[in-house]
LUMMAR-680433 format. One record per residue (C-alpha): x, y negated, z negated; residue in three letters. Coordinates in steps of 0.1 Angstrom, whole numbers, plus 5000, padded with zeros to 4 digits. Example, Ala and Ser with C-alpha at 12.3 -4.5 7.8 and 13.67 -1.06 7.14 Angstrom:
2
+------+------+------+-----+
!   xx !   yy !   zz !   r !
+------+------+------+-----+
! 5123 ! 5045 ! 4922 ! ALA !
! 5137 ! 5011 ! 4929 ! SER !
+------+------+------+-----+
***
This chain:
322
+------+------+------+-----+
!   xx !   yy !   zz !   r !
+------+------+------+-----+
! 4135 ! 1215 ! 5386 ! MET !
! 4116 ! 1228 ! 5356 ! LYS !
! 4078 ! 1232 ! 5358 ! SER !
! 4056 ! 1207 ! 5337 ! LYS !
! 4047 ! 1235 ! 5313 ! SER !
! 4083 ! 1244 ! 5311 ! GLU !
! 4093 ! 1212 ! 5302 ! ILE !
! 4067 ! 1209 ! 5275 ! ILE !
! 4077 ! 1239 ! 5260 ! ARG !
! 4114 ! 1228 ! 5258 ! ILE !
! 4105 ! 1195 ! 5240 ! ALA !
! 4080 ! 1214 ! 5217 ! THR !
! 4111 ! 1236 ! 5207 ! SER !
! 4132 ! 1206 ! 5200 ! VAL !
! 4106 ! 1189 ! 5178 ! VAL !
! 4102 ! 1221 ! 5160 ! GLU !
! 4138 ! 1227 ! 5154 ! GLN !
! 4145 ! 1194 ! 5141 ! GLU !
! 4114 ! 1195 ! 5119 ! ASN !
! 4127 ! 1225 ! 5104 ! SER !
! 4160 ! 1209 ! 5097 ! THR !
! 4144 ! 1180 ! 5081 ! ILE !
! 4118 ! 1203 ! 5061 ! SER !
! 4151 ! 1222 ! 5045 ! HIS !
! 4168 ! 1188 ! 5036 ! LEU !
! 4143 ! 1185 ! 5005 ! LYS !
! 4162 ! 1213 ! 4988 ! SER !
! 4194 ! 1198 ! 4994 ! LEU !
! 4187 ! 1166 ! 4975 ! ILE !
! 4206 ! 1174 ! 4941 ! ASP !
! 4227 ! 1156 ! 4914 ! ASP !
! 4256 ! 1148 ! 4939 ! ASP !
! 4229 ! 1129 ! 4959 ! PHE !
! 4216 ! 1110 ! 4926 ! ALA !
! 4253 ! 1105 ! 4916 ! ARG !
! 4260 ! 1087 ! 4951 ! ALA !
! 4228 ! 1065 ! 4946 ! VAL !
! 4243 ! 1054 ! 4911 ! GLU !
! 4276 ! 1049 ! 4924 ! LEU !
! 4265 ! 1026 ! 4953 ! ILE !
! 4240 ! 1009 ! 4930 ! PHE !
! 4266 ! 1001 ! 4905 ! ASN !
! 4294 ! 0991 ! 4927 ! SER !
! 4307 ! 0957 ! 4930 ! LYS !
! 4319 ! 0961 ! 4963 ! GLY !
! 4303 ! 0972 ! 4996 ! ARG !
! 4295 ! 1005 ! 5013 ! LEU !
! 4316 ! 1011 ! 5041 ! VAL !
! 4302 ! 1038 ! 5065 ! VAL !
! 4323 ! 1057 ! 5090 ! THR !
! 4320 ! 1085 ! 5115 ! GLY !
! 4332 ! 1098 ! 5149 ! ILE !
! 4312 ! 1102 ! 5179 ! GLY !
! 4275 ! 1107 ! 5175 ! LYS !
! 4281 ! 1104 ! 5137 ! SER !
! 4294 ! 1070 ! 5143 ! ALA !
! 4262 ! 1058 ! 5159 ! ILE !
! 4242 ! 1073 ! 5131 ! ILE !
! 4267 ! 1055 ! 5105 ! ALA !
! 4257 ! 1022 ! 5123 ! GLN !
! 4222 ! 1029 ! 5118 ! LYS !
! 4226 ! 1035 ! 5082 ! ILE !
! 4246 ! 1004 ! 5079 ! VAL !
! 4218 ! 0981 ! 5095 ! ALA !
! 4191 ! 0999 ! 5070 ! THR !
! 4213 ! 0994 ! 5042 ! MET !
! 4220 ! 0956 ! 5048 ! ASN !
! 4182 ! 0950 ! 5054 ! SER !
! 4172 ! 0966 ! 5023 ! THR !
! 4196 ! 0948 ! 4999 ! GLY !
! 4227 ! 0971 ! 4998 ! THR !
! 4258 ! 0952 ! 5014 ! PRO !
! 4272 ! 0978 ! 5041 ! ALA !
! 4296 ! 0975 ! 5070 ! LEU !
! 4306 ! 1000 ! 5097 ! PHE !
! 4341 ! 1013 ! 5104 ! MET !
! 4347 ! 1035 ! 5133 ! HIS !
! 4369 ! 1063 ! 5122 ! ALA !
! 4391 ! 1062 ! 5154 ! ALA !
! 4397 ! 1026 ! 5150 ! ASP !
! 4402 ! 1029 ! 5112 ! ALA !
! 4438 ! 1041 ! 5115 ! ILE !
! 4446 ! 1014 ! 5140 ! HIS !
! 4441 ! 0983 ! 5118 ! GLY !
! 4404 ! 0985 ! 5107 ! ASP !
! 4413 ! 1000 ! 5074 ! LEU !
! 4418 ! 0963 ! 5065 ! GLY !
! 4383 ! 0957 ! 5063 ! MET !
! 4381 ! 0978 ! 5031 ! ILE !
! 4384 ! 0961 ! 4999 ! GLN !
! 4393 ! 0972 ! 4965 ! ASP !
! 4357 ! 0978 ! 4951 ! ASP !
! 4345 ! 0993 ! 4983 ! ASP !
! 4329 ! 1027 ! 4986 ! ILE !
! 4335 ! 1046 ! 5018 ! VAL !
! 4309 ! 1071 ! 5030 ! MET !
! 4322 ! 1095 ! 5059 ! LEU !
! 4298 ! 1112 ! 5082 ! LEU !
! 4307 ! 1143 ! 5101 ! SER !
! 4287 ! 1176 ! 5109 ! ARG !
! 4319 ! 1198 ! 5108 ! SER !
! 4340 ! 1180 ! 5083 ! GLY !
! 4370 ! 1188 ! 5101 ! SER !
! 4375 ! 1166 ! 5132 ! THR !
! 4412 ! 1154 ! 5137 ! PRO !
! 4402 ! 1117 ! 5130 ! GLU !
! 4387 ! 1126 ! 5099 ! ILE !
! 4416 ! 1147 ! 5086 ! LYS !
! 4439 ! 1118 ! 5093 ! VAL !
! 4417 ! 1092 ! 5075 ! LEU !
! 4407 ! 1110 ! 5043 ! VAL !
! 4444 ! 1112 ! 5031 ! PRO !
! 4450 ! 1072 ! 5038 ! ILE !
! 4419 ! 1066 ! 5020 ! LEU !
! 4432 ! 1087 ! 4990 ! LYS !
! 4462 ! 1068 ! 4990 ! MET !
! 4442 ! 1037 ! 4987 ! ARG !
! 4422 ! 1050 ! 4958 ! HIS !
! 4390 ! 1046 ! 4976 ! CYS !
! 4359 ! 1063 ! 4963 ! THR !
! 4346 ! 1085 ! 4992 ! MET !
! 4312 ! 1101 ! 4995 ! ILE !
! 4311 ! 1128 ! 5022 ! ALA !
! 4279 ! 1135 ! 5044 ! MET !
! 4286 ! 1169 ! 5061 ! VAL !
! 4266 ! 1200 ! 5071 ! SER !
! 4295 ! 1223 ! 5062 ! ASP !
! 4301 ! 1220 ! 5024 ! THR !
! 4332 ! 1241 ! 5026 ! GLN !
! 4348 ! 1218 ! 5052 ! SER !
! 4380 ! 1196 ! 5048 ! PHE !
! 4361 ! 1166 ! 5042 ! LEU !
! 4338 ! 1183 ! 5015 ! ALA !
! 4368 ! 1194 ! 4996 ! GLN !
! 4386 ! 1163 ! 4994 ! HIS !
! 4360 ! 1136 ! 4987 ! THR !
! 4343 ! 1125 ! 4953 ! ASP !
! 4307 ! 1132 ! 4962 ! ILE !
! 4294 ! 1156 ! 4988 ! VAL !
! 4258 ! 1148 ! 5002 ! ILE !
! 4245 ! 1178 ! 5019 ! ASN !
! 4231 ! 1171 ! 5052 ! ALA !
! 4230 ! 1208 ! 5067 ! TYR !
! 4217 ! 1216 ! 5099 ! ALA !
! 4217 ! 1255 ! 5109 ! ALA !
! 4216 ! 1250 ! 5145 ! HIS !
! 4215 ! 1222 ! 5171 ! GLU !
! 4184 ! 1217 ! 5192 ! ALA !
! 4208 ! 1219 ! 5220 ! CYS !
! 4203 ! 1255 ! 5236 ! PRO !
! 4242 ! 1259 ! 5237 ! ASN !
! 4243 ! 1245 ! 5201 ! ASN !
! 4268 ! 1218 ! 5210 ! LEU !
! 4250 ! 1185 ! 5216 ! ALA !
! 4246 ! 1168 ! 5183 ! PRO !
! 4207 ! 1167 ! 5179 ! THR !
! 4196 ! 1185 ! 5147 ! SER !
! 4228 ! 1175 ! 5127 ! SER !
! 4224 ! 1137 ! 5136 ! THR !
! 4187 ! 1137 ! 5128 ! THR !
! 4198 ! 1154 ! 5094 ! ALA !
! 4222 ! 1126 ! 5087 ! GLN !
! 4198 ! 1098 ! 5097 ! LEU !
! 4169 ! 1111 ! 5074 ! VAL !
! 4197 ! 1114 ! 5045 ! MET !
! 4209 ! 1080 ! 5052 ! GLY !
! 4171 ! 1068 ! 5051 ! ASP !
! 4167 ! 1086 ! 5018 ! ALA !
! 4198 ! 1069 ! 5003 ! LEU !
! 4186 ! 1033 ! 5015 ! ALA !
! 4151 ! 1038 ! 5000 ! VAL !
! 4165 ! 1052 ! 4968 ! ALA !
! 4186 ! 1021 ! 4963 ! LEU !
! 4158 ! 0999 ! 4975 ! LEU !
! 4138 ! 1012 ! 4948 ! GLU !
! 4165 ! 1012 ! 4922 ! CYS !
! 4170 ! 0974 ! 4929 ! ARG !
! 4132 ! 0966 ! 4926 ! GLY !
! 4133 ! 0953 ! 4964 ! PHE !
! 4102 ! 0935 ! 4970 ! THR !
! 4084 ! 0923 ! 5002 ! PRO !
! 4096 ! 0887 ! 4995 ! ALA !
! 4132 ! 0901 ! 4991 ! ASP !
! 4127 ! 0921 ! 5024 ! PHE !
! 4115 ! 0887 ! 5040 ! ALA !
! 4149 ! 0870 ! 5032 ! LYS !
! 4165 ! 0893 ! 5055 ! TYR !
! 4140 ! 0895 ! 5083 ! HIS !
! 4132 ! 0859 ! 5089 ! PRO !
! 4129 ! 0861 ! 5125 ! GLY !
! 4101 ! 0877 ! 5150 ! GLY !
! 4067 ! 0889 ! 5139 ! ALA !
! 4078 ! 0910 ! 5110 ! LEU !
! 4095 ! 0880 ! 5093 ! GLY !
! 4064 ! 0860 ! 5101 ! LYS !
! 4041 ! 0886 ! 5084 ! LYS !
! 4063 ! 0884 ! 5053 ! LEU !
! 4070 ! 0846 ! 5048 ! TYR !
! 4043 ! 0825 ! 5069 ! MET !
! 4015 ! 0812 ! 5048 ! ARG !
! 3982 ! 0797 ! 5055 ! VAL !
! 3996 ! 0764 ! 5047 ! SER !
! 4020 ! 0766 ! 5073 ! ASP !
! 3993 ! 0768 ! 5099 ! LEU !
! 3962 ! 0751 ! 5092 ! TYR !
! 3975 ! 0716 ! 5087 ! LEU !
! 3980 ! 0714 ! 5124 ! ASN !
! 3943 ! 0716 ! 5128 ! ASN !
! 3915 ! 0689 ! 5125 ! GLU !
! 3893 ! 0690 ! 5094 ! LYS !
! 3857 ! 0690 ! 5106 ! PRO !
! 3831 ! 0684 ! 5079 ! GLN !
! 3796 ! 0670 ! 5077 ! VAL !
! 3773 ! 0663 ! 5047 ! LEU !
! 3744 ! 0685 ! 5040 ! ALA !
! 3719 ! 0656 ! 5051 ! SER !
! 3735 ! 0651 ! 5087 ! ASP !
! 3711 ! 0655 ! 5116 ! ASN !
! 3720 ! 0682 ! 5142 ! ILE !
! 3734 ! 0655 ! 5166 ! LYS !
! 3762 ! 0645 ! 5142 ! ARG !
! 3769 ! 0682 ! 5135 ! VAL !
! 3774 ! 0690 ! 5174 ! ILE !
! 3795 ! 0659 ! 5176 ! MET !
! 3817 ! 0671 ! 5149 ! GLU !
! 3822 ! 0705 ! 5161 ! MET !
! 3828 ! 0694 ! 5196 ! THR !
! 3853 ! 0667 ! 5185 ! SER !
! 3874 ! 0690 ! 5162 ! LYS !
! 3873 ! 0720 ! 5185 ! ARG !
! 3875 ! 0747 ! 5160 ! LEU !
! 3839 ! 0762 ! 5167 ! GLY !
! 3827 ! 0753 ! 5133 ! ALA !
! 3823 ! 0726 ! 5107 ! THR !
! 3820 ! 0727 ! 5068 ! VAL !
! 3790 ! 0714 ! 5050 ! VAL !
! 3797 ! 0693 ! 5020 ! LEU !
! 3776 ! 0676 ! 4991 ! ASP !
! 3782 ! 0638 ! 4984 ! ALA !
! 3807 ! 0649 ! 4959 ! GLU !
! 3828 ! 0669 ! 4986 ! ASN !
! 3817 ! 0702 ! 4972 ! ASN !
! 3816 ! 0729 ! 4996 ! LEU !
! 3781 ! 0739 ! 5003 ! LEU !
! 3784 ! 0761 ! 5035 ! GLY !
! 3794 ! 0765 ! 5070 ! ILE !
! 3781 ! 0761 ! 5105 ! ILE !
! 3796 ! 0778 ! 5133 ! THR !
! 3788 ! 0779 ! 5171 ! ASP !
! 3769 ! 0812 ! 5165 ! GLY !
! 3746 ! 0792 ! 5140 ! ASP !
! 3739 ! 0767 ! 5167 ! LEU !
! 3729 ! 0793 ! 5191 ! ARG !
! 3708 ! 0811 ! 5169 ! ARG !
! 3690 ! 0776 ! 5160 ! MET !
! 3686 ! 0769 ! 5197 ! LEU !
! 3667 ! 0803 ! 5201 ! VAL !
! 3646 ! 0800 ! 5171 ! SER !
! 3619 ! 0778 ! 5188 ! GLU !
! 3618 ! 0755 ! 5159 ! ARG !
! 3617 ! 0717 ! 5165 ! ASP !
! 3653 ! 0707 ! 5160 ! ILE !
! 3649 ! 0670 ! 5159 ! ASN !
! 3642 ! 0668 ! 5125 ! ASN !
! 3666 ! 0695 ! 5112 ! LEU !
! 3698 ! 0687 ! 5091 ! THR !
! 3731 ! 0706 ! 5085 ! ALA !
! 3716 ! 0720 ! 5054 ! LYS !
! 3688 ! 0736 ! 5072 ! ASP !
! 3711 ! 0757 ! 5098 ! ILE !
! 3743 ! 0765 ! 5076 ! MET !
! 3758 ! 0795 ! 5063 ! SER !
! 3760 ! 0796 ! 5027 ! THR !
! 3791 ! 0813 ! 5010 ! SER !
! 3815 ! 0809 ! 5038 ! PRO !
! 3846 ! 0833 ! 5036 ! LYS !
! 3875 ! 0811 ! 5019 ! THR !
! 3911 ! 0815 ! 5014 ! ILE !
! 3936 ! 0797 ! 4994 ! ASP !
! 3965 ! 0776 ! 5013 ! GLU !
! 3990 ! 0798 ! 4995 ! ASN !
! 3978 ! 0829 ! 5008 ! GLU !
! 3999 ! 0849 ! 5033 ! MET !
! 3989 ! 0840 ! 5070 ! ALA !
! 3985 ! 0880 ! 5078 ! VAL !
! 3962 ! 0883 ! 5049 ! ASN !
! 3940 ! 0855 ! 5066 ! ALA !
! 3937 ! 0877 ! 5097 ! PHE !
! 3928 ! 0906 ! 5080 ! HIS !
! 3900 ! 0889 ! 5061 ! LEU !
! 3888 ! 0875 ! 5095 ! MET !
! 3891 ! 0911 ! 5111 ! GLU !
! 3871 ! 0927 ! 5082 ! GLN !
! 3841 ! 0902 ! 5084 ! ASN !
! 3842 ! 0898 ! 5123 ! HIS !
! 3849 ! 0860 ! 5123 ! ILE !
! 3873 ! 0838 ! 5139 ! THR !
! 3878 ! 0810 ! 5111 ! GLN !
! 3881 ! 0807 ! 5075 ! LEU !
! 3877 ! 0778 ! 5053 ! VAL !
! 3909 ! 0770 ! 5036 ! VAL !
! 3910 ! 0758 ! 4998 ! LEU !
! 3934 ! 0737 ! 4980 ! GLN !
! 3928 ! 0738 ! 4942 ! ASN !
! 3893 ! 0751 ! 4950 ! ASP !
! 3884 ! 0722 ! 4972 ! LYS !
! 3881 ! 0722 ! 5010 ! TYR !
! 3913 ! 0714 ! 5027 ! ALA !
! 3908 ! 0725 ! 5063 ! GLY !
! 3901 ! 0756 ! 5087 ! ILE !
! 3925 ! 0783 ! 5098 ! ILE !
! 3914 ! 0798 ! 5133 ! HIS !
! 3924 ! 0833 ! 5146 ! ILE !
! 3942 ! 0817 ! 5173 ! HIS !
! 3966 ! 0800 ! 5151 ! ASP !
! 3978 ! 0834 ! 5139 ! ILE !
! 3977 ! 0851 ! 5172 ! LEU !
! 3996 ! 0820 ! 5187 ! GLN !
! 4024 ! 0827 ! 5161 ! GLU !
! 4027 ! 0864 ! 5171 ! GLY !
! 4022 ! 0875 ! 5136 ! ILE !
! 4000 ! 0905 ! 5146 ! VAL !
+------+------+------+-----+
***
């Protein structure tokens, strides 16, 4: 067993090696890379990504990223391709093949078959002089000088290079498509990520009571309204239902310690003017950030600039948005 210091040295060395590989990739993004983006962007078909071994695993991740950012893609294992999976390729599809060496037996069998089918092929390789690089239409250079493995055998730096180049492709395509957060939400409707992107204030506050008092109401009426509606606050309106202010639990506590005679006080006497508000069409996550910035737990919700209700921080937390 290695000592802790030796383990740290080994792990640090891996990070440094892979960081060096990634840094070098910037100089390899060239006209061929741009051509690949243009080709995929203008294609009427899908991007079929294939590979063998660890490259196949990276291919699956690239496919997942492409699909979630607006580029239709599917994964085809290079070994399974010659045993029936070639049937998934349609006429307008583009095939991208991942391989460090570019000369594995499966790749050498697959490439001629794809050529016979007149498939447009993109190679992502570390060796630009390899069989794969010499027999495809476009070459993306994902060069890795040395694996992080001390024996230079286990795919480490090379698969990291493929992953980074795949992300670069996906993001370039995303930008070319003008892919927006709203588009992203269509592909990620589930979980906290999806809720951040599509859930609005109007999806949450309507489940709450709507506490309100008039400016002239006495303190007993204020306390009863806040207690019955259970949101820790009530808004204060004038006779025309215009928003004047808000009274929170904190305002009540400050009133009680002020040593004033509370019997003759009204809502107008203790309310906070200019309460923080949010439109019902705003994203729920923006409501959370506004509460966080102002160190408060509720916001007054407006509909067409009129009081519509209250959203509480618990509403957002219960949905798991943050």
